C-alpha positions as CSV (number, residue, x, y, z in Angstrom):
1,M,-12.8,-0.7,15.7
2,I,-9.3,0.6,16.3
3,D,-9.5,4.3,17.2
4,P,-7.6,6.5,14.4
5,K,-5.3,8.2,17.0
6,Y,-3.4,4.9,17.7
7,L,-3.3,4.1,13.6
8,K,-1.5,7.5,13.4
9,D,1.3,6.2,15.7
10,L,1.9,3.1,14.0
11,T,2.5,5.0,10.8
12,P,5.8,4.8,9.3
13,P,7.6,8.7,9.4
14,Q,6.9,10.4,6.1
15,K,10.4,11.3,5.2
16,L,11.0,6.9,5.4
17,L,8.2,6.6,2.8
18,D,9.3,9.5,0.7
19,Q,12.5,7.5,0.3
20,C,10.9,4.1,-0.8
21,H,9.1,2.8,-3.9
22,Q,5.5,3.1,-4.5
23,V,2.8,1.3,-6.2
24,L,-0.3,2.6,-6.1
25,L,-3.7,0.7,-7.2
26,A,-7.1,2.0,-7.9
27,D,-10.1,0.0,-6.6
28,P,-8.0,-3.5,-6.6
29,E,-10.0,-6.7,-7.3
30,E,-7.9,-8.2,-4.6
31,P,-8.5,-7.8,-0.7
32,M,-6.1,-5.7,1.2
33,W,-5.4,-8.0,3.6
34,R,-4.5,-10.6,1.0
35,M,-2.0,-8.1,-1.3
36,K,-0.2,-7.5,2.0
37,R,0.4,-11.1,3.2
38,W,1.6,-12.0,-0.4
39,A,4.1,-8.9,0.0
40,R,5.4,-9.6,3.5
41,K,6.0,-13.3,2.4
42,H,7.8,-12.6,-0.8
43,C,9.1,-8.9,-0.7
44,Q,11.8,-8.3,1.8
45,S,11.7,-4.7,1.8
46,F,8.3,-4.3,2.1
47,V,7.8,-1.3,4.4
48,W,4.1,-0.4,4.7
49,A,0.5,-0.5,3.0
50,E,-2.2,2.0,3.3
51,L,-5.9,2.5,2.4
52,V,-7.2,5.5,1.5
53,D,-11.1,6.2,0.7
54,T,-11.1,8.3,-2.5
55,S,-14.8,8.0,-3.0
56,D,-15.7,11.6,-1.8
57,V,-13.3,13.4,-4.0
58,S,-13.1,11.3,-7.0
59,Y,-15.7,10.2,-9.6
60,E,-13.7,7.5,-11.0
61,Y,-12.3,5.2,-7.7
62,D,-13.6,4.3,-4.9
63,S,-10.4,3.4,-2.9
64,V,-6.4,3.5,-3.5
65,T,-4.0,1.3,-2.1
66,A,-0.6,2.4,-1.6
67,F,2.5,-0.3,-1.1
68,Y,5.7,1.1,0.1
69,F,8.8,-0.9,-0.6
70,G,12.6,-0.7,0.2
71,T,13.7,-1.9,-3.3
72,E,12.8,-1.5,-6.8
73,S,13.0,-4.9,-7.4
74,D,10.2,-5.9,-5.1
75,K,8.6,-3.2,-6.2
76,L,8.6,-4.4,-9.8
77,M,7.9,-7.9,-8.4
78,F,4.8,-6.7,-6.6
79,M,3.7,-4.6,-9.4
80,M,3.7,-7.7,-12.0
81,K,1.6,-9.8,-9.4
82,Y,-1.3,-7.4,-8.7
83,K,-1.0,-4.3,-11.5
84,H,-3.0,-5.4,-14.4
């Protein structure tokens, strides 16, 4: 397993992520790796994706994935594919 301190170094700056268009998916049916691969292939402005474990704080969801895009058109295309 990768040491979390190294993952922090790979995360884009919060200032950049705040400027992006975000898509949140709660307990997605698709595996994270498959959605990221699709986003890289079809969305030129794909910036970042992260999985947050919410099982300790939420009675409803176990995890939430966040995908960040530079353009709204890529965000909408991704939502049409994965947000049901």
